[in-house]
C-alpha positions in Angstrom: 123.8 131.3 27.3 125.8 128.4 28.7 128.8 128.8 31.0 131.4 126.4 32.2 131.2 125.2 35.8 133.2 123.1 38.2 131.0 121.3 40.8 132.8 119.6 43.7 130.7 116.6 45.0 131.2 114.1 47.8 130.1 110.6 46.6 129.7 107.2 48.1 128.9 103.6 47.0 125.9 102.3 45.2 125.4 99.0 43.4 127.9 98.5 40.6 130.0 101.5 41.6 133.6 101.8 40.5 134.7 103.1 43.9 137.1 100.7 45.8 135.2 98.6 48.3 137.5 99.5 51.1 136.8 103.3 51.0 133.9 105.2 52.6 133.6 107.6 49.7 135.3 110.1 47.5 135.4 113.8 46.5 135.4 114.6 42.8 135.3 117.7 40.7 132.8 117.6 37.8 133.3 120.0 34.9 130.4 120.8 32.6 128.5 123.4 30.7 125.2 124.7 31.9 122.9 127.7 31.8 123.2 128.5 35.5 124.8 127.3 38.7 121.7 125.5 40.0 121.3 123.5 36.7 125.1 122.8 36.8 124.8 121.3 40.3 121.7 119.2 39.3 123.4 118.0 36.1 126.6 117.0 37.9 124.7 115.0 40.5 122.6 113.4 37.8 125.7 112.4 35.8 127.3 110.9 38.9 124.2 108.9 39.6 124.0 107.6 36.1 127.7 106.5 36.4 126.9 104.7 39.6 128.2 107.1 42.3 125.7 108.3 44.9 126.1 112.0 45.7 126.2 112.7 49.4 126.8 116.5 49.3 127.7 119.2 46.9 130.7 120.9 48.6 131.3 123.8 46.1 130.2 125.0 42.7 131.8 127.8 40.7 131.5 129.3 37.2 134.8 129.1 35.4 136.4 132.2 33.8 138.4 130.9 30.8 140.4 134.1 30.7 141.8 133.3 34.1 141.9 129.6 33.7 145.2 127.8 34.3 145.7 125.1 31.7 146.6 121.7 33.0 150.2 122.1 31.6 150.7 124.9 34.1 148.7 123.5 37.0 150.1 121.8 40.1 150.7 118.1 39.5 148.0 116.9 41.9 145.2 119.2 40.6 144.2 117.0 37.6 142.2 119.6 35.8 141.0 119.5 32.1 142.8 121.3 29.4 141.2 124.5 28.1 140.3 122.8 24.8 138.6 120.0 26.7 136.5 122.6 28.5 135.5 124.3 25.3 134.5 120.9 23.9 132.2 120.3 26.9 130.3 123.4 26.0 129.7 122.0 22.5 129.0 118.4 23.4 127.2 118.6 26.7 129.4 116.0 28.2 130.9 116.0 31.7 134.6 115.6 32.8 135.5 114.1 36.1 138.7 114.8 38.0 140.5 112.2 40.0 138.2 110.6 42.6 139.9 111.5 45.9 138.9 108.5 48.1 138.8 108.5 51.9 138.8 105.6 54.3 135.9 104.6 56.6 135.9 106.1 60.1 137.0 103.8 62.9 134.1 101.7 64.2 131.7 102.7 61.5 130.0 100.7 58.8 130.5 101.2 55.1 127.5 102.0 53.1 
């Protein structure tokens, strides 16, 4: 049985990425349906790679409980989470949903990439 998951991943540049060239990387939440948490992590990282973002580290992964899920209309403005109906559609389509990519600058005296 598939469940809905949110996987938080830190990503960086790779050829043809859409990340701004002046950032060192970004943190993004990936929402998707999967049979278990390990498969959810693997699928999130695979989707990011296919979309030209190189995963550096999975920071967090959690199964979503739709009974306790706060719809985006009620969420804090900066949360950028999918609507409940969008999540239900993920379970039907097998697609993924990305939150905003929270970019961060390069560290002082370090090289990008």
